[in-house]
Predicted model as a PDB file, atoms N, CA, C, CB and O in Angstrom, pLDDT in the B-factor column:
MODEL        1                                                                  
ATOM      1  N   MET A   1     138.277 104.400-165.745  1.00 65.00           N  
ATOM      2  CA  MET A   1     139.168 104.811-166.810  1.00 65.00           C  
ATOM      3  C   MET A   1     138.717 104.105-168.079  1.00 65.00           C  
ATOM      4  CB  MET A   1     140.659 104.489-166.470  1.00 65.00           C  
ATOM      5  O   MET A   1     138.530 102.888-168.092  1.00 65.00           O  
ATOM      6  N   GLY A   2     138.547 104.868-169.129  1.00 66.00           N  
ATOM      7  CA  GLY A   2     138.119 104.291-170.399  1.00 66.00           C  
ATOM      8  C   GLY A   2     139.271 103.641-171.144  1.00 66.00           C  
ATOM      9  O   GLY A   2     140.431 103.772-170.752  1.00 66.00           O  
ATOM     10  N   ILE A   3     138.950 102.951-172.205  1.00 66.00           N  
ATOM     11  CA  ILE A   3     139.955 102.261-173.005  1.00 66.00           C  
ATOM     12  C   ILE A   3     140.931 103.252-173.638  1.00 66.00           C  
ATOM     13  CB  ILE A   3     139.282 101.416-174.090  1.00 66.00           C  
ATOM     14  O   ILE A   3     142.051 102.883-173.991  1.00 66.00           O  
ATOM     15  N   ASP A   4     140.505 104.513-173.783  1.00 71.00           N  
ATOM     16  CA  ASP A   4     141.358 105.546-174.363  1.00 71.00           C  
ATOM     17  C   ASP A   4     142.224 106.248-173.321  1.00 71.00           C  
ATOM     18  CB  ASP A   4     140.510 106.564-175.083  1.00 71.00           C  
ATOM     19  O   ASP A   4     142.997 107.141-173.669  1.00 71.00           O  
ATOM     20  N   GLY A   5     142.109 105.861-172.048  1.00 76.00           N  
ATOM     21  CA  GLY A   5     142.914 106.435-170.980  1.00 76.00           C  
ATOM     22  C   GLY A   5     142.280 107.625-170.291  1.00 76.00           C  
ATOM     23  O   GLY A   5     142.836 108.138-169.320  1.00 76.00           O  
ATOM     24  N   ASP A   6     141.127 108.080-170.770  1.00 78.00           N  
ATOM     25  CA  ASP A   6     140.437 109.209-170.143  1.00 78.00           C  
ATOM     26  C   ASP A   6     139.513 108.713-169.036  1.00 78.00           C  
ATOM     27  CB  ASP A   6     139.634 110.010-171.192  1.00 78.00           C  
ATOM     28  O   ASP A   6     138.942 107.626-169.125  1.00 78.00           O  
ATOM     29  N   ARG A   7     139.376 109.531-167.989  1.00 82.00           N  
ATOM     30  CA  ARG A   7     138.446 109.188-166.914  1.00 82.00           C  
ATOM     31  C   ARG A   7     137.021 109.323-167.411  1.00 82.00           C  
ATOM     32  CB  ARG A   7     138.673 110.083-165.677  1.00 82.00           C  
ATOM     33  O   ARG A   7     136.699 110.275-168.122  1.00 82.00           O  
ATOM     34  N   LYS A   8     136.170 108.387-167.047  1.00 75.00           N  
ATOM     35  CA  LYS A   8     134.778 108.372-167.468  1.00 75.00           C  
ATOM     36  C   LYS A   8     133.891 108.096-166.253  1.00 75.00           C  
ATOM     37  CB  LYS A   8     134.544 107.311-168.581  1.00 75.00           C  
ATOM     38  O   LYS A   8     134.289 107.374-165.339  1.00 75.00           O  
ATOM     39  N   ILE A   9     132.689 108.675-166.250  1.00 82.00           N  
ATOM     40  CA  ILE A   9     131.668 108.313-165.273  1.00 82.00           C  
ATOM     41  C   ILE A   9     130.849 107.206-165.917  1.00 82.00           C  
ATOM     42  CB  ILE A   9     130.765 109.555-164.854  1.00 82.00           C  
ATOM     43  O   ILE A   9     130.331 107.371-167.022  1.00 82.00           O  
ATOM     44  N   THR A  10     130.733 106.075-165.223  1.00 81.00           N  
ATOM     45  CA  THR A  10     130.061 104.924-165.823  1.00 81.00           C  
ATOM     46  C   THR A  10     128.949 104.399-164.921  1.00 81.00           C  
ATOM     47  CB  THR A  10     131.069 103.811-166.111  1.00 81.00           C  
ATOM     48  O   THR A  10     128.927 104.635-163.713  1.00 81.00           O  
ATOM     49  N   SER A  11     128.046 103.693-165.544  1.00 86.00           N  
ATOM     50  CA  SER A  11     127.045 102.926-164.800  1.00 86.00           C  
ATOM     51  C   SER A  11     127.684 101.604-164.413  1.00 86.00           C  
ATOM     52  CB  SER A  11     125.730 102.702-165.644  1.00 86.00           C  
ATOM     53  O   SER A  11     128.657 101.165-165.025  1.00 86.00           O  
ATOM     54  N   GLN A  12     127.125 100.979-163.393  1.00 89.00           N  
ATOM     55  CA  GLN A  12     127.605  99.655-163.007  1.00 89.00           C  
ATOM     56  C   GLN A  12     126.446  98.676-163.009  1.00 89.00           C  
ATOM     57  CB  GLN A  12     128.283  99.693-161.618  1.00 89.00           C  
ATOM     58  O   GLN A  12     125.308  99.028-162.698  1.00 89.00           O  
ATOM     59  N   ILE A  13     126.760  97.446-163.366  1.00 88.00           N  
ATOM     60  CA  ILE A  13     125.779  96.368-163.311  1.00 88.00           C  
ATOM     61  C   ILE A  13     126.389  95.201-162.553  1.00 88.00           C  
ATOM     62  CB  ILE A  13     125.331  95.934-164.739  1.00 88.00           C  
ATOM     63  O   ILE A  13     127.609  95.040-162.510  1.00 88.00           O  
ATOM     64  N   GLU A  14     125.535  94.397-161.962  1.00 90.00           N  
ATOM     65  CA  GLU A  14     125.998  93.152-161.348  1.00 90.00           C  
ATOM     66  C   GLU A  14     125.693  92.036-162.326  1.00 90.00           C  
ATOM     67  CB  GLU A  14     125.319  92.894-159.949  1.00 90.00           C  
ATOM     68  O   GLU A  14     124.558  91.882-162.775  1.00 90.00           O  
ATOM     69  N   ALA A  15     126.712  91.259-162.652  1.00 87.00           N  
ATOM     70  CA  ALA A  15     126.542  90.164-163.609  1.00 87.00           C  
ATOM     71  C   ALA A  15     126.982  88.859-162.966  1.00 87.00           C  
ATOM     72  CB  ALA A  15     127.346  90.429-164.911  1.00 87.00           C  
ATOM     73  O   ALA A  15     127.925  88.827-162.175  1.00 87.00           O  
ATOM     74  N   ASN A  16     126.295  87.798-163.312  1.00 88.00           N  
ATOM     75  CA  ASN A  16     126.645  86.454-162.867  1.00 88.00           C  
ATOM     76  C   ASN A  16     127.301  85.734-164.022  1.00 88.00           C  
ATOM     77  CB  ASN A  16     125.397  85.673-162.356  1.00 88.00           C  
ATOM     78  O   ASN A  16     126.712  85.606-165.096  1.00 88.00           O  
ATOM     79  N   LEU A  17     128.513  85.266-163.811  1.00 84.00           N  
ATOM     80  CA  LEU A  17     129.254  84.542-164.829  1.00 84.00           C  
ATOM     81  C   LEU A  17     129.466  83.115-164.370  1.00 84.00           C  
ATOM     82  CB  LEU A  17     130.599  85.226-165.129  1.00 84.00           C  
ATOM     83  O   LEU A  17     129.621  82.849-163.179  1.00 84.00           O  
ATOM     84  N   MET A  18     129.472  82.200-165.327  1.00 84.00           N  
ATOM     85  CA  MET A  18     129.749  80.809-165.001  1.00 84.00           C  
ATOM     86  C   MET A  18     130.806  80.312-165.977  1.00 84.00           C  
ATOM     87  CB  MET A  18     128.450  79.930-165.065  1.00 84.00           C  
ATOM     88  O   MET A  18     130.656  80.442-167.192  1.00 84.00           O  
ATOM     89  N   PHE A  19     131.862  79.749-165.440  1.00 77.00           N  
ATOM     90  CA  PHE A  19     132.930  79.158-166.240  1.00 77.00           C  
ATOM     91  C   PHE A  19     133.240  77.811-165.641  1.00 77.00           C  
ATOM     92  CB  PHE A  19     134.204  80.069-166.287  1.00 77.00           C  
ATOM     93  O   PHE A  19     133.620  77.707-164.474  1.00 77.00           O  
ATOM     94  N   GLU A  20     133.074  76.760-166.457  1.00 79.00           N  
ATOM     95  CA  GLU A  20     133.170  75.395-165.973  1.00 79.00           C  
ATOM     96  C   GLU A  20     132.214  75.254-164.791  1.00 79.00           C  
ATOM     97  CB  GLU A  20     134.642  75.032-165.570  1.00 79.00           C  
ATOM     98  O   GLU A  20     131.020  75.501-164.960  1.00 79.00           O  
ATOM     99  N   ASP A  21     132.680  74.871-163.605  1.00 84.00           N  
ATOM    100  CA  ASP A  21     131.782  74.697-162.459  1.00 84.00           C  
ATOM    101  C   ASP A  21     131.813  75.882-161.503  1.00 84.00           C  
ATOM    102  CB  ASP A  21     132.144  73.438-161.709  1.00 84.00           C  
ATOM    103  O   ASP A  21     131.218  75.813-160.428  1.00 84.00           O  
ATOM    104  N   LYS A  22     132.485  76.956-161.864  1.00 81.00           N  
ATOM    105  CA  LYS A  22     132.648  78.093-160.961  1.00 81.00           C  
ATOM    106  C   LYS A  22     131.692  79.218-161.357  1.00 81.00           C  
ATOM    107  CB  LYS A  22     134.113  78.596-160.973  1.00 81.00           C  
ATOM    108  O   LYS A  22     131.666  79.652-162.508  1.00 81.00           O  
ATOM    109  N   ARG A  23     130.904  79.681-160.377  1.00 85.00           N  
ATOM    110  CA  ARG A  23     129.979  80.802-160.592  1.00 85.00           C  
ATOM    111  C   ARG A  23     130.532  82.015-159.863  1.00 85.00           C  
ATOM    112  CB  ARG A  23     128.527  80.458-160.094  1.00 85.00           C  
ATOM    113  O   ARG A  23     130.971  81.920-158.716  1.00 85.00           O  
ATOM    114  N   VAL A  24     130.506  83.167-160.547  1.00 82.00           N  
ATOM    115  CA  VAL A  24     131.024  84.405-159.984  1.00 82.00           C  
ATOM    116  C   VAL A  24     129.984  85.498-160.170  1.00 82.00           C  
ATOM    117  CB  VAL A  24     132.374  84.801-160.644  1.00 82.00           C  
ATOM    118  O   VAL A  24     129.434  85.657-161.260  1.00 82.00           O  
ATOM    119  N   SER A  25     129.714  86.253-159.110  1.00 86.00           N  
ATOM    120  CA  SER A  25     128.843  87.426-159.183  1.00 86.00           C  
ATOM    121  C   SER A  25     129.738  88.641-158.961  1.00 86.00           C  
ATOM    122  CB  SER A  25     127.661  87.360-158.117  1.00 86.00           C  
ATOM    123  O   SER A  25     130.433  88.723-157.948  1.00 86.00           O  
ATOM    124  N   GLU A  26     129.725  89.573-159.891  1.00 84.00           N  
ATOM    125  CA  GLU A  26     130.673  90.676-159.858  1.00 84.00           C  
ATOM    126  C   GLU A  26     130.037  91.960-160.373  1.00 84.00           C  
ATOM    127  CB  GLU A  26     131.911  90.336-160.677  1.00 84.00           C  
ATOM    128  O   GLU A  26     129.142  91.924-161.217  1.00 84.00           O  
ATOM    129  N   LEU A  27     130.511  93.104-159.854  1.00 85.00           N  
ATOM    130  CA  LEU A  27     130.100  94.406-160.373  1.00 85.00           C  
ATOM    131  C   LEU A  27     130.999  94.773-161.542  1.00 85.00           C  
ATOM    132  CB  LEU A  27     130.158  95.499-159.266  1.00 85.00           C  
ATOM    133  O   LEU A  27     132.220  94.643-161.458  1.00 85.00           O  
ATOM    134  N   PHE A  28     130.397  95.230-162.629  1.00 85.00           N  
ATOM    135  CA  PHE A  28     131.131  95.656-163.811  1.00 85.00           C  
ATOM    136  C   PHE A  28     130.731  97.071-164.182  1.00 85.00           C  
ATOM    137  CB  PHE A  28     130.882  94.699-164.988  1.00 85.00           C  
ATOM    138  O   PHE A  28     129.565  97.446-164.063  1.00 85.00           O  
ATOM    139  N   SER A  29     131.693  97.851-164.628  1.00 83.00           N  
ATOM    140  CA  SER A  29     131.415  99.183-165.173  1.00 83.00           C  
ATOM    141  C   SER A  29     131.009  99.019-166.634  1.00 83.00           C  
ATOM    142  CB  SER A  29     132.663 100.135-165.034  1.00 83.00           C  
ATOM    143  O   SER A  29     131.546  98.177-167.353  1.00 83.00           O  
ATOM    144  N   VAL A  30     130.064  99.831-167.051  1.00 83.00           N  
ATOM    145  CA  VAL A  30     129.572  99.778-168.424  1.00 83.00           C  
ATOM    146  C   VAL A  30     129.910 101.103-169.094  1.00 83.00           C  
ATOM    147  CB  VAL A  30     128.030  99.495-168.472  1.00 83.00           C  
ATOM    148  O   VAL A  30     129.491 102.162-168.628  1.00 83.00           O  
ATOM    149  N   LEU A  31     130.670 101.046-170.189  1.00 80.00           N  
ATOM    150  CA  LEU A  31     130.976 102.262-170.918  1.00 80.00           C  
ATOM    151  C   LEU A  31     130.979 101.983-172.409  1.00 80.00           C  
ATOM    152  CB  LEU A  31     132.323 102.840-170.474  1.00 80.00           C  
ATOM    153  O   LEU A  31     131.184 100.849-172.841  1.00 80.00           O  
ATOM    154  N   ASP A  32     130.753 103.018-173.181  1.00 81.00           N  
ATOM    155  CA  ASP A  32     130.720 102.894-174.632  1.00 81.00           C  
ATOM    156  C   ASP A  32     132.145 102.975-175.158  1.00 81.00           C  
ATOM    157  CB  ASP A  32     129.824 103.994-175.274  1.00 81.00           C  
ATOM    158  O   ASP A  32     132.743 104.051-175.184  1.00 81.00           O  
ATOM    159  N   ALA A  33     132.680 101.853-175.572  1.00 82.00           N  
ATOM    160  CA  ALA A  33     134.025 101.796-176.133  1.00 82.00           C  
ATOM    161  C   ALA A  33     133.958 101.280-177.571  1.00 82.00           C  
ATOM    162  CB  ALA A  33     134.947 100.895-175.268  1.00 82.00           C  
ATOM    163  O   ALA A  33     134.915 100.695-178.078  1.00 82.00           O  
ATOM    164  N   ASN A  34     132.816 101.505-178.216  1.00 85.00           N  
ATOM    165  CA  ASN A  34     132.605 100.962-179.556  1.00 85.00           C  
ATOM    166  C   ASN A  34     133.683 101.361-180.553  1.00 85.00           C  
ATOM    167  CB  ASN A  34     131.276 101.403-180.071  1.00 85.00           C  
ATOM    168  O   ASN A  34     134.130 100.522-181.335  1.00 85.00           O  
ATOM    169  N   LYS A  35     134.116 102.630-180.545  1.00 86.00           N  
ATOM    170  CA  LYS A  35     135.131 103.072-181.509  1.00 86.00           C  
ATOM    171  C   LYS A  35     136.419 102.273-181.358  1.00 86.00           C  
ATOM    172  CB  LYS A  35     135.421 104.567-181.333  1.00 86.00           C  
ATOM    173  O   LYS A  35     136.972 101.782-182.342  1.00 86.00           O  
ATOM    174  N   ALA A  36     136.893 102.146-180.120  1.00 84.00           N  
ATOM    175  CA  ALA A  36     138.143 101.422-179.873  1.00 84.00           C  
ATOM    176  C   ALA A  36     137.995  99.941-180.196  1.00 84.00           C  
ATOM    177  CB  ALA A  36     138.583 101.598-178.417  1.00 84.00           C  
ATOM    178  O   ALA A  36     138.881  99.343-180.806  1.00 84.00           O  
ATOM    179  N   ILE A  37     136.885  99.356-179.789  1.00 88.00           N  
ATOM    180  CA  ILE A  37     136.673  97.926-180.033  1.00 88.00           C  
ATOM    181  C   ILE A  37     136.525  97.643-181.523  1.00 88.00           C  
ATOM    182  CB  ILE A  37     135.431  97.431-179.276  1.00 88.00           C  
ATOM    183  O   ILE A  37     137.052  96.647-182.018  1.00 88.00           O  
ATOM    184  N   MET A  38     135.819  98.502-182.239  1.00 90.00           N  
ATOM    185  CA  MET A  38     135.668  98.318-183.688  1.00 90.00           C  
ATOM    186  C   MET A  38     137.018  98.441-184.393  1.00 90.00           C  
ATOM    187  CB  MET A  38     134.674  99.349-184.264  1.00 90.00           C  
ATOM    188  O   MET A  38     137.271  97.727-185.363  1.00 90.00           O  
ATOM    189  N   GLN A  39     137.888  99.337-183.918  1.00 91.00           N  
ATOM    190  CA  GLN A  39     139.215  99.480-184.515  1.00 91.00           C  
ATOM    191  C   GLN A  39     140.050  98.226-184.288  1.00 91.00           C  
ATOM    192  CB  GLN A  39     139.934 100.705-183.937  1.00 91.00           C  
ATOM    193  O   GLN A  39     140.744  97.768-185.196  1.00 91.00           O  
ATOM    194  N   ILE A  40     139.987  97.668-183.080  1.00 90.00           N  
ATOM    195  CA  ILE A  40     140.712  96.425-182.796  1.00 90.00           C  
ATOM    196  C   ILE A  40     140.204  95.309-183.694  1.00 90.00           C  
ATOM    197  CB  ILE A  40     140.564  96.027-181.310  1.00 90.00           C  
ATOM    198  O   ILE A  40     140.997  94.556-184.262  1.00 90.00           O  
ATOM    199  N   GLU A  41     138.881  95.197-183.827  1.00 92.00           N  
ATOM    200  CA  GLU A  41     138.299  94.156-184.675  1.00 92.00           C  
ATOM    201  C   GLU A  41     138.714  94.347-186.133  1.00 92.00           C  
ATOM    202  CB  GLU A  41     136.764  94.161-184.556  1.00 92.00           C  
ATOM    203  O   GLU A  41     139.032  93.376-186.820  1.00 92.00           O  
ATOM    204  N   LYS A  42     138.714  95.588-186.606  1.00 94.00           N  
ATOM    205  CA  LYS A  42     139.085  95.880-187.990  1.00 94.00           C  
ATOM    206  C   LYS A  42     140.535  95.486-188.264  1.00 94.00           C  
ATOM    207  CB  LYS A  42     138.877  97.368-188.295  1.00 94.00           C  
ATOM    208  O   LYS A  42     140.841  94.903-189.304  1.00 94.00           O  
ATOM    209  N   GLU A  43     141.428  95.811-187.317  1.00 95.00           N  
ATOM    210  CA  GLU A  43     142.849  95.536-187.511  1.00 95.00           C  
ATOM    211  C   GLU A  43     143.235  94.082-187.300  1.00 95.00           C  
ATOM    212  CB  GLU A  43     143.646  96.384-186.592  1.00 95.00           C  
ATOM    213  O   GLU A  43     144.144  93.576-187.958  1.00 95.00           O  
ATOM    214  N   SER A  44     142.540  93.398-186.374  1.00 94.00           N  
ATOM    215  CA  SER A  44     142.961  92.035-186.024  1.00 94.00           C  
ATOM    216  C   SER A  44     142.006  90.946-186.514  1.00 94.00           C  
ATOM    217  CB  SER A  44     143.104  91.925-184.534  1.00 94.00           C  
ATOM    218  O   SER A  44     142.389  89.783-186.640  1.00 94.00           O  
ATOM    219  N   GLY A  45     140.755  91.339-186.789  1.00 93.00           N  
ATOM    220  CA  GLY A  45     139.762  90.331-187.167  1.00 93.00           C  
ATOM    221  C   GLY A  45     139.167  89.612-185.968  1.00 93.00           C  
ATOM    222  O   GLY A  45     138.368  88.690-186.133  1.00 93.00           O  
ATOM    223  N   ILE A  46     139.550  90.024-184.757  1.00 89.00           N  
ATOM    224  CA  ILE A  46     139.063  89.384-183.537  1.00 89.00           C  
ATOM    225  C   ILE A  46     137.849  90.144-183.030  1.00 89.00           C  
ATOM    226  CB  ILE A  46     140.173  89.328-182.450  1.00 89.00           C  
ATOM    227  O   ILE A  46     137.906  91.360-182.851  1.00 89.00           O  
ATOM    228  N   GLN A  47     136.755  89.435-182.799  1.00 90.00           N  
ATOM    229  CA  GLN A  47     135.530  90.052-182.292  1.00 90.00           C  
ATOM    230  C   GLN A  47     135.584  90.109-180.770  1.00 90.00           C  
ATOM    231  CB  GLN A  47     134.275  89.268-182.767  1.00 90.00           C  
ATOM    232  O   GLN A  47     135.830  89.097-180.113  1.00 90.00           O  
ATOM    233  N   ILE A  48     135.354  91.298-180.210  1.00 87.00           N  
ATOM    234  CA  ILE A  48     135.406  91.511-178.763  1.00 87.00           C  
ATOM    235  C   ILE A  48     133.997  91.785-178.251  1.00 87.00           C  
ATOM    236  CB  ILE A  48     136.365  92.689-178.402  1.00 87.00           C  
ATOM    237  O   ILE A  48     133.274  92.606-178.816  1.00 87.00           O  
ATOM    238  N   HIS A  49     133.610  91.099-177.185  1.00 82.00           N  
ATOM    239  CA  HIS A  49     132.286  91.287-176.581  1.00 82.00           C  
ATOM    240  C   HIS A  49     132.363  92.056-175.268  1.00 82.00           C  
ATOM    241  CB  HIS A  49     131.620  89.939-176.347  1.00 82.00           C  
ATOM    242  O   HIS A  49     131.334  92.500-174.757  1.00 82.00           O  
ATOM    243  N   GLY A  50     133.552  92.221-174.718  1.00 80.00           N  
ATOM    244  CA  GLY A  50     133.742  92.932-173.465  1.00 80.00           C  
ATOM    245  C   GLY A  50     135.162  92.750-172.992  1.00 80.00           C  
ATOM    246  O   GLY A  50     135.919  91.944-173.535  1.00 80.00           O  
ATOM    247  N   ILE A  51     135.512  93.502-171.981  1.00 79.00           N  
ATOM    248  CA  ILE A  51     136.876  93.452-171.452  1.00 79.00           C  
ATOM    249  C   ILE A  51     136.801  93.186-169.956  1.00 79.00           C  
ATOM    250  CB  ILE A  51     137.652  94.778-171.747  1.00 79.00           C  
ATOM    251  O   ILE A  51     136.118  93.902-169.223  1.00 79.00           O  
ATOM    252  N   LEU A  52     137.504  92.158-169.510  1.00 79.00           N  
ATOM    253  CA  LEU A  52     137.622  91.868-168.081  1.00 79.00           C  
ATOM    254  C   LEU A  52     138.945  92.440-167.606  1.00 79.00           C  
ATOM    255  CB  LEU A  52     137.531  90.325-167.790  1.00 79.00           C  
ATOM    256  O   LEU A  52     139.987  92.177-168.206  1.00 79.00           O  
ATOM    257  N   GLY A  53     138.913  93.213-166.543  1.00 80.00           N  
ATOM    258  CA  GLY A  53     140.123  93.855-166.037  1.00 80.00           C  
ATOM    259  C   GLY A  53     140.931  92.963-165.115  1.00 80.00           C  
ATOM    260  O   GLY A  53     140.475  91.910-164.668  1.00 80.00           O  
ATOM    261  N   ILE A  54     142.134  93.413-164.849  1.00 80.00           N  
ATOM    262  CA  ILE A  54     143.042  92.690-163.963  1.00 80.00           C  
ATOM    263  C   ILE A  54     142.447  92.491-162.572  1.00 80.00           C  
ATOM    264  CB  ILE A  54     144.365  93.430-163.856  1.00 80.00           C  
ATOM    265  O   ILE A  54     142.593  91.399-162.021  1.00 80.00           O  
ATOM    266  N   PRO A  55     141.774  93.495-161.962  1.00 81.00           N  
ATOM    267  CA  PRO A  55     141.198  93.249-160.633  1.00 81.00           C  
ATOM    268  C   PRO A  55     140.227  92.066-160.629  1.00 81.00           C  
ATOM    269  CB  PRO A  55     140.481  94.501-160.137  1.00 81.00           C  
ATOM    270  O   PRO A  55     140.243  91.257-159.701  1.00 81.00           O  
ATOM    271  N   PHE A  56     139.385  91.960-161.655  1.00 82.00           N  
ATOM    272  CA  PHE A  56     138.447  90.834-161.741  1.00 82.00           C  
ATOM    273  C   PHE A  56     139.203  89.515-161.828  1.00 82.00           C  
ATOM    274  CB  PHE A  56     137.513  90.993-162.959  1.00 82.00           C  
ATOM    275  O   PHE A  56     138.872  88.562-161.123  1.00 82.00           O  
ATOM    276  N   LEU A  57     140.210  89.455-162.685  1.00 84.00           N  
ATOM    277  CA  LEU A  57     140.961  88.207-162.878  1.00 84.00           C  
ATOM    278  C   LEU A  57     141.708  87.805-161.610  1.00 84.00           C  
ATOM    279  CB  LEU A  57     141.951  88.356-164.040  1.00 84.00           C  
ATOM    280  O   LEU A  57     141.701  86.632-161.237  1.00 84.00           O  
ATOM    281  N   THR A  58     142.353  88.764-160.943  1.00 86.00           N  
ATOM    282  CA  THR A  58     143.118  88.407-159.742  1.00 86.00           C  
ATOM    283  C   THR A  58     142.222  88.066-158.557  1.00 86.00           C  
ATOM    284  CB  THR A  58     144.044  89.544-159.363  1.00 86.00           C  
ATOM    285  O   THR A  58     142.526  87.140-157.805  1.00 86.00           O  
ATOM    286  N   GLN A  59     141.118  88.803-158.376  1.00 84.00           N  
ATOM    287  CA  GLN A  59     140.205  88.502-157.266  1.00 84.00           C  
ATOM    288  C   GLN A  59     139.622  87.096-157.390  1.00 84.00           C  
ATOM    289  CB  GLN A  59     139.071  89.535-157.215  1.00 84.00           C  
ATOM    290  O   GLN A  59     139.405  86.420-156.384  1.00 84.00           O  
ATOM    291  N   ASN A  60     139.376  86.666-158.596  1.00 81.00           N  
ATOM    292  CA  ASN A  60     138.764  85.356-158.817  1.00 81.00           C  
ATOM    293  C   ASN A  60     139.779  84.273-159.150  1.00 81.00           C  
ATOM    294  CB  ASN A  60     137.752  85.448-159.924  1.00 81.00           C  
ATOM    295  O   ASN A  60     139.417  83.131-159.433  1.00 81.00           O  
ATOM    296  N   LYS A  61     141.072  84.653-159.113  1.00 85.00           N  
ATOM    297  CA  LYS A  61     142.174  83.716-159.356  1.00 85.00           C  
ATOM    298  C   LYS A  61     142.057  83.036-160.722  1.00 85.00           C  
ATOM    299  CB  LYS A  61     142.214  82.658-158.255  1.00 85.00           C  
ATOM    300  O   LYS A  61     142.317  81.842-160.864  1.00 85.00           O  
ATOM    301  N   TRP A  62     141.662  83.821-161.712  1.00 84.00           N  
ATOM    302  CA  TRP A  62     141.611  83.323-163.083  1.00 84.00           C  
ATOM    303  C   TRP A  62     142.957  83.598-163.739  1.00 84.00           C  
ATOM    304  CB  TRP A  62     140.444  83.986-163.889  1.00 84.00           C  
ATOM    305  O   TRP A  62     143.538  84.665-163.543  1.00 84.00           O  
ATOM    306  N   ILE A  63     143.449  82.649-164.511  1.00 87.00           N  
ATOM    307  CA  ILE A  63     144.765  82.760-165.139  1.00 87.00           C  
ATOM    308  C   ILE A  63     144.598  82.648-166.651  1.00 87.00           C  
ATOM    309  CB  ILE A  63     145.741  81.663-164.602  1.00 87.00           C  
ATOM    310  O   ILE A  63     144.004  81.696-167.157  1.00 87.00           O  
ATOM    311  N   LEU A  64     145.137  83.643-167.364  1.00 87.00           N  
ATOM    312  CA  LEU A  64     145.154  83.603-168.816  1.00 87.00           C  
ATOM    313  C   LEU A  64     146.488  83.030-169.258  1.00 87.00           C  
ATOM    314  CB  LEU A  64     144.919  85.015-169.428  1.00 87.00           C  
ATOM    315  O   LEU A  64     147.540  83.540-168.875  1.00 87.00           O  
ATOM    316  N   ASP A  65     146.455  81.971-170.060  1.00 88.00           N  
ATOM    317  CA  ASP A  65     147.675  81.389-170.608  1.00 88.00           C  
ATOM    318  C   ASP A  65     147.722  81.773-172.084  1.00 88.00           C  
ATOM    319  CB  ASP A  65     147.719  79.816-170.409  1.00 88.00           C  
ATOM    320  O   ASP A  65     147.054  81.161-172.918  1.00 88.00           O  
ATOM    321  N   PHE A  66     148.513  82.787-172.392  1.00 88.00           N  
ATOM    322  CA  PHE A  66     148.555  83.305-173.754  1.00 88.00           C  
ATOM    323  C   PHE A  66     149.224  82.342-174.714  1.00 88.00           C  
ATOM    324  CB  PHE A  66     149.271  84.628-173.783  1.00 88.00           C  
ATOM    325  O   PHE A  66     148.891  82.338-175.899  1.00 88.00           O  
ATOM    326  N   SER A  67     150.158  81.525-174.243  1.00 91.00           N  
ATOM    327  CA  SER A  67     150.825  80.580-175.152  1.00 91.00           C  
ATOM    328  C   SER A  67     149.876  79.478-175.597  1.00 91.00           C  
ATOM    329  CB  SER A  67     152.057  79.964-174.477  1.00 91.00           C  
ATOM    330  O   SER A  67     149.958  79.010-176.733  1.00 91.00           O  
ATOM    331  N   ASP A  68     148.964  79.052-174.702  1.00 90.00           N  
ATOM    332  CA  ASP A  68     148.003  78.003-175.041  1.00 90.00           C  
ATOM    333  C   ASP A  68     146.632  78.564-175.400  1.00 90.00           C  
ATOM    334  CB  ASP A  68     147.868  77.034-173.889  1.00 90.00           C  
ATOM    335  O   ASP A  68     145.751  77.819-175.831  1.00 90.00           O  
ATOM    336  N   LEU A  69     146.442  79.889-175.223  1.00 86.00           N  
ATOM    337  CA  LEU A  69     145.149  80.549-175.465  1.00 86.00           C  
ATOM    338  C   LEU A  69     144.034  79.880-174.647  1.00 86.00           C  
ATOM    339  CB  LEU A  69     144.798  80.511-176.978  1.00 86.00           C  
ATOM    340  O   LEU A  69     142.970  79.532-175.161  1.00 86.00           O  
ATOM    341  N   THR A  70     144.334  79.716-173.330  1.00 88.00           N  
ATOM    342  CA  THR A  70     143.346  79.103-172.440  1.00 88.00           C  
ATOM    343  C   THR A  70     143.127  79.979-171.208  1.00 88.00           C  
ATOM    344  CB  THR A  70     143.799  77.685-172.018  1.00 88.00           C  
ATOM    345  O   THR A  70     143.934  80.855-170.896  1.00 88.00           O  
ATOM    346  N   LEU A  71     142.034  79.726-170.528  1.00 84.00           N  
ATOM    347  CA  LEU A  71     141.684  80.399-169.275  1.00 84.00           C  
ATOM    348  C   LEU A  71     141.528  79.330-168.214  1.00 84.00           C  
ATOM    349  CB  LEU A  71     140.373  81.258-169.416  1.00 84.00           C  
ATOM    350  O   LEU A  71     140.812  78.349-168.414  1.00 84.00           O  
ATOM    351  N   GLN A  72     142.198  79.517-167.080  1.00 83.00           N  
ATOM    352  CA  GLN A  72     142.081  78.574-165.969  1.00 83.00           C  
ATOM    353  C   GLN A  72     141.491  79.289-164.773  1.00 83.00           C  
ATOM    354  CB  GLN A  72     143.454  77.952-165.611  1.00 83.00           C  
ATOM    355  O   GLN A  72     141.843  80.432-164.480  1.00 83.00           O  
ATOM    356  N   CYS A  73     140.581  78.601-164.078  1.00 77.00           N  
ATOM    357  CA  CYS A  73     140.026  79.206-162.854  1.00 77.00           C  
ATOM    358  C   CYS A  73     140.122  78.219-161.727  1.00 77.00           C  
ATOM    359  CB  CYS A  73     138.557  79.650-163.055  1.00 77.00           C  
ATOM    360  O   CYS A  73     139.712  78.521-160.606  1.00 77.00           O  
TER     361      CYS A  73                                                      
ENDMDL                                                                          
END                                                                             
């Protein structure tokens, strides 16, 4: 599912991520969401490099703390 809510056929890549001392190897879908991401950046001033979905965060037990703007794993 794309950022616009439409179903998309995507390529997948396996990426290795490292955060603190934890290494994770995961499959990610790759899709062109430049229009949506550029609009978010234009409106908020926040630069986005990618989006991690809820399945990735829950499988790896990563916690986003929005009040402190931190990530815990």
